[in-house]
C-alpha positions in Angstrom: 17.5 52.7 47.6 16.6 48.8 47.4 17.7 45.9 49.7 20.7 45.0 48.0 21.7 48.7 48.0 21.4 49.5 51.6 23.1 45.9 52.5 26.4 46.9 50.1 26.3 50.3 51.7 27.1 48.1 55.1 29.4 45.3 54.0 30.5 47.1 50.7 31.8 44.2 48.1 32.3 41.2 50.4 30.5 37.9 48.9 27.0 37.9 50.0 23.8 35.2 49.9 21.0 36.8 47.9 17.9 35.3 46.6 15.9 35.7 43.0 13.6 34.6 41.2 13.1 33.7 37.3 10.1 33.1 34.7 10.0 31.1 32.0 7.0 32.6 30.0 5.7 30.7 26.9 3.3 31.9 24.5 0.3 29.4 22.7 2.9 28.2 20.2 5.3 27.1 22.8 7.9 30.0 22.5 9.8 31.6 24.9 9.9 35.1 26.1 13.3 36.7 26.7 14.6 39.8 27.6 17.1 41.8 26.4 19.4 43.3 29.2 21.0 46.7 29.4 23.6 45.3 31.4 25.2 43.4 30.4 24.9 44.7 27.1 23.5 42.8 24.4 23.0 39.9 26.9 19.6 38.2 27.0 18.0 36.3 29.6 14.9 35.0 31.3 12.7 38.4 33.5 13.4 38.1 37.1 15.8 39.7 39.7 16.7 40.0 43.4 14.0 39.5 46.5 13.1 42.6 48.5 12.3 42.3 52.0 8.9 40.4 53.2 8.4 38.9 49.6 8.0 35.6 48.5 9.8 33.7 45.7 6.3 34.1 43.4 5.7 37.7 44.3 9.2 38.4 43.0 8.9 36.5 39.8 5.2 38.2 39.3 7.0 41.7 40.0 10.0 41.1 38.0 8.3 40.0 34.8 6.0 43.1 35.0 8.6 45.3 35.5 10.7 43.8 32.8 8.4 42.8 30.4 4.9 44.9 30.8 3.3 41.2 31.3 1.1 40.6 34.3 1.9 36.4 35.3 -0.4 33.6 36.7 -0.2 30.3 37.4 3.4 29.8 38.2 5.1 26.3 38.5 8.1 25.5 40.0 10.7 24.0 37.8 13.8 24.0 40.4 15.6 25.5 42.9 19.1 26.4 41.6 22.3 27.1 44.4 25.3 26.0 44.8 29.5 27.3 44.2 28.7 27.9 40.6 26.2 30.2 41.4 28.9 32.6 42.3 28.9 36.1 40.3 31.3 39.0 40.5 29.3 42.3 39.0 31.3 44.8 37.5 31.9 46.9 40.3 33.3 44.3 42.4 30.2 43.4 44.2 30.6 39.6 45.0 27.3 37.4 45.5 25.9 33.9 45.4 22.2 33.7 44.4 19.8 31.5 44.9 17.7 31.4 42.1 13.8 30.0 41.8 12.9 29.4 38.6 9.1 29.1 37.3 7.7 28.6 34.0 3.8 29.4 33.2 1.6 30.1 29.9 -0.7 32.0 31.5 0.2 36.0 31.2 -1.5 39.1 30.2 -0.9 42.7 28.7 1.0 44.4 26.6 5.0 45.1 26.3 5.5 48.2 28.6 9.1 47.6 29.8 11.8 50.1 31.8 14.5 50.8 29.5 16.7 51.4 32.2 17.1 47.6 32.7 15.4 46.2 29.4 16.3 46.7 25.8 13.6 44.4 24.0 11.5 41.3 24.7 10.6 39.1 21.9 9.7 35.3 21.9 12.3 32.8 20.6 11.8 29.1 19.5 13.9 27.0 21.8 16.3 25.7 19.0 17.1 29.6 18.2 18.1 31.3 21.3 19.9 34.2 21.1 24.0 33.2 21.2 24.9 35.5 23.9 22.4 34.7 27.2 22.8 34.3 30.6 24.5 31.2 31.0 22.7 30.1 34.3 19.7 31.2 32.4 20.3 29.0 29.0 20.8 25.8 31.9 17.1 26.4 33.4 16.0 26.6 30.1 17.3 23.4 29.1 16.3 21.8 32.4 13.0 23.0 31.3 12.8 21.2 27.8 14.1 18.1 29.5 11.2 18.0 31.8 8.8 19.2 29.4 9.2 17.1 26.2 
């Protein structure tokens, strides 16, 4: 079991604050890599996830990018830190949480797609003007923030 699962065994569904990281991975053509997730089914998002004990936010970003895409990322640049009341979520099982998410971006990656089918259906590069309709809302906001800062 991981940290979050251990914590939930103690506190049940009560609200907690969790820390996570996501990565905007850009290819040479300036397209963005998105992951179609298994849960929620059919929804796309940025590679990322929650922190384990002792990790830095950069380590989380690198680990999660590798687990969810098979790519090793480097030269992470900080985009922003997202927190507050609008970062509240309730999981289908009733778990409640507020997430503090550190968003990074990079153009430096290596490897081949090799992902865990438990978490990922597929990964694909998209043009910014042609993002999937079904996306994690906070990730769409992060992508838009990146576009505004880098256009």
